[in-house]
VMD Tcl script that draws the C-alpha trace (Angstrom):
set ca {
  {0.00 0.00 0.00}
  {1.38 3.41 -0.98}
  {2.25 5.78 1.86}
  {0.56 9.15 1.51}
  {2.51 12.38 1.76}
  {0.97 14.02 4.83}
  {2.98 17.23 5.11}
  {1.27 20.21 3.53}
  {3.67 23.14 4.01}
  {5.11 22.56 0.51}
  {3.23 21.57 -2.61}
  {4.79 20.22 -5.80}
  {5.89 23.71 -6.89}
  {7.46 24.37 -3.49}
  {9.35 21.08 -3.58}
  {10.70 21.84 -7.05}
  {11.81 25.28 -5.91}
  {13.55 23.80 -2.86}
  {15.27 21.25 -5.09}
  {16.52 24.04 -7.38}
  {17.94 26.01 -4.44}
  {19.51 23.04 -2.70}
  {23.20 22.15 -2.96}
  {22.69 18.49 -2.00}
  {22.07 16.74 -5.33}
  {20.76 13.52 -3.80}
  {18.31 15.37 -1.56}
  {17.14 17.46 -4.53}
  {16.46 14.28 -6.49}
  {14.27 13.01 -3.65}
  {12.36 16.33 -3.55}
  {11.66 16.05 -7.28}
  {10.40 12.49 -6.81}
  {7.97 13.69 -4.13}
  {6.92 16.56 -6.38}
  {6.09 14.08 -9.14}
  {3.98 12.08 -6.69}
  {2.08 15.21 -5.62}
  {1.48 16.02 -9.28}
  {-0.20 12.64 -9.72}
  {2.57 10.58 -11.31}
  {2.70 6.84 -10.75}
  {4.96 5.92 -7.79}
  {7.03 3.55 -9.93}
  {7.55 6.19 -12.61}
  {8.39 8.87 -10.03}
  {10.95 6.58 -8.40}
  {12.52 5.66 -11.75}
  {12.77 9.34 -12.74}
  {14.71 10.03 -9.52}
  {17.03 7.03 -9.95}
  {15.58 4.84 -7.21}
  {13.15 1.97 -6.82}
  {9.59 2.14 -5.49}
  {10.52 0.80 -2.03}
  {13.27 3.41 -1.61}
  {10.81 6.16 -2.56}
  {8.42 4.80 0.05}
  {11.17 5.07 2.71}
  {11.85 8.70 1.75}
  {8.16 9.52 1.97}
  {8.26 8.27 5.58}
  {11.34 10.41 6.29}
  {9.71 13.47 4.68}
  {6.52 13.00 6.68}
  {8.54 12.82 9.91}
  {11.16 15.55 9.38}
  {10.21 17.56 6.30}
  {12.94 18.73 3.90}
  {15.63 17.99 6.50}
  {14.61 14.32 6.47}
  {15.53 14.03 2.77}
  {19.22 14.63 3.48}
  {21.59 11.80 4.38}
  {22.33 11.57 8.06}
  {25.97 12.37 8.92}
  {28.19 9.35 9.31}
  {29.10 8.99 13.00}
  {32.32 7.26 11.99}
  {33.89 4.26 13.60}
  {32.75 3.43 17.14}
  {35.12 4.65 19.86}
  {37.76 2.17 20.96}
  {37.12 0.49 24.27}
  {40.80 0.57 25.27}
  {42.68 3.80 25.82}
  {46.06 4.43 24.23}
  {47.75 3.69 27.56}
  {45.90 0.39 27.91}
  {46.80 -0.64 24.35}
  {50.45 0.16 25.12}
  {50.22 -2.05 28.20}
  {48.81 -4.91 26.12}
  {51.66 -4.50 23.62}
  {54.14 -4.77 26.47}
  {52.44 -7.96 27.69}
  {52.91 -9.51 24.27}
  {56.58 -8.47 24.09}
  {57.36 -9.82 27.56}
  {55.30 -13.00 27.18}
  {53.16 -14.63 29.87}
  {54.38 -15.81 33.27}
  {53.67 -19.48 33.83}
  {52.98 -19.11 37.53}
  {50.54 -16.23 37.02}
  {48.93 -16.87 33.65}
  {49.22 -20.69 33.47}
  {50.30 -20.55 29.80}
  {53.70 -20.50 28.08}
  {52.63 -18.31 25.16}
  {49.80 -15.86 24.55}
  {46.69 -16.82 22.63}
  {43.98 -14.38 21.65}
  {41.63 -15.89 24.20}
  {44.29 -15.49 26.92}
  {44.77 -11.81 26.07}
  {41.01 -11.32 26.04}
  {40.72 -12.74 29.56}
  {43.73 -10.75 30.81}
  {42.28 -7.50 29.42}
  {38.96 -8.24 31.13}
  {40.74 -8.96 34.42}
  {43.05 -5.92 34.39}
  {40.93 -3.27 32.68}
  {37.37 -4.59 33.21}
  {36.78 -4.31 29.43}
  {34.98 -7.09 27.58}
  {36.26 -7.66 24.02}
  {35.55 -10.34 21.44}
  {38.39 -12.63 20.45}
  {38.14 -11.28 16.88}
  {38.61 -7.75 18.24}
  {41.79 -8.89 20.01}
  {43.08 -10.15 16.66}
  {42.43 -6.75 15.07}
  {44.16 -5.06 18.00}
  {47.24 -7.25 17.52}
  {47.34 -6.35 13.83}
  {47.04 -2.65 14.64}
  {49.92 -2.99 17.13}
  {52.02 -4.68 14.39}
  {52.00 -8.13 15.98}
  {51.54 -11.11 13.67}
  {49.89 -14.35 14.67}
  {52.64 -16.96 14.46}
  {52.36 -20.54 15.63}
  {55.68 -21.48 17.19}
  {56.90 -24.41 19.19}
  {56.54 -23.46 22.85}
  {59.65 -23.35 25.03}
  {59.47 -25.44 28.18}
  {59.94 -23.12 31.15}
  {62.35 -25.52 32.87}
  {64.64 -26.31 29.97}
  {68.35 -25.68 30.54}
  {70.08 -24.00 27.58}
  {73.56 -24.71 28.99}
  {72.78 -28.40 29.38}
  {71.46 -28.56 25.81}
  {74.62 -26.95 24.44}
  {76.84 -29.31 26.44}
  {74.87 -32.28 25.10}
  {75.36 -31.10 21.50}
  {79.13 -30.80 21.99}
  {79.35 -34.18 23.71}
  {77.49 -35.87 20.85}
  {79.48 -34.05 18.15}
  {82.93 -35.32 19.33}
  {82.47 -39.08 18.61}
  {80.82 -38.32 15.27}
  {83.73 -36.10 14.23}
  {86.29 -38.73 15.32}
  {84.47 -41.46 13.39}
  {84.63 -39.42 10.17}
  {88.29 -38.56 10.75}
  {89.18 -42.29 11.06}
  {87.21 -43.24 7.93}
  {88.84 -43.71 4.53}
  {88.02 -40.69 2.36}
  {88.00 -42.93 -0.72}
  {84.99 -44.75 0.67}
  {82.93 -41.58 0.26}
  {83.55 -41.40 -3.49}
  {80.63 -42.53 -5.59}
  {79.97 -42.92 -9.27}
  {76.65 -41.60 -10.53}
  {75.38 -42.18 -14.06}
  {72.71 -39.64 -15.08}
  {69.67 -41.19 -16.77}
  {69.61 -40.79 -20.53}
  {73.11 -39.38 -20.77}
  {76.54 -40.77 -21.53}
  {78.33 -42.32 -18.56}
  {79.84 -39.65 -16.42}
  {81.83 -39.68 -13.24}
  {80.83 -37.59 -10.25}
  {82.77 -37.58 -7.03}
  {81.50 -36.65 -3.60}
  {84.45 -35.82 -1.39}
  {84.55 -35.14 2.29}
  {85.90 -31.69 3.15}
  {89.06 -33.24 4.65}
  {89.91 -35.49 1.66}
  {93.05 -34.60 -0.34}
}
mol new
graphics top color blue
foreach p $ca { graphics top sphere $p radius 0.5 }
foreach p [lrange $ca 0 end-1] q [lrange $ca 1 end] { graphics top cylinder $p $q radius 0.2 }
display resetview
């Protein structure tokens, strides 16, 4: 059912005059569509003449009935919603990521988005979605990398000593071996026989 234009302060001539004076082209187009309706044009034809469909014209009739000419202008864009974390809080989160979690306190060996979400809620009393945490990490120039976690009790000195202890017998075994035993002959497929030697670095 078509929605009637109930405002009477402007007739079709008044709407056309307002459209001619206006600097907002889109709003002027909507005024002309309403003027066509007041002049008796079919709603579909009036909408097509203004570059819109019948349903869109119906919506603008509602807006015009409620707010007059002002309702035919686009509402200003409020922009992005304000961030829930302040700049200082975001800096604190960035420092958490750089320092890494503490096993005794956080019960994890590396941060996950869900861990940061819970830590933010605990420290700042701010509830964020896990997806929002991911966007925050991207904005703070952190990339999501899956790495092998480091055991908190591993001993780097013991690991290095083990590597050196294992390397000595291997090196001695190669030094006692006959370098000629490392030489191999390889014949490439489809080519004339060719000799290729693989020599150990210590062979003459």
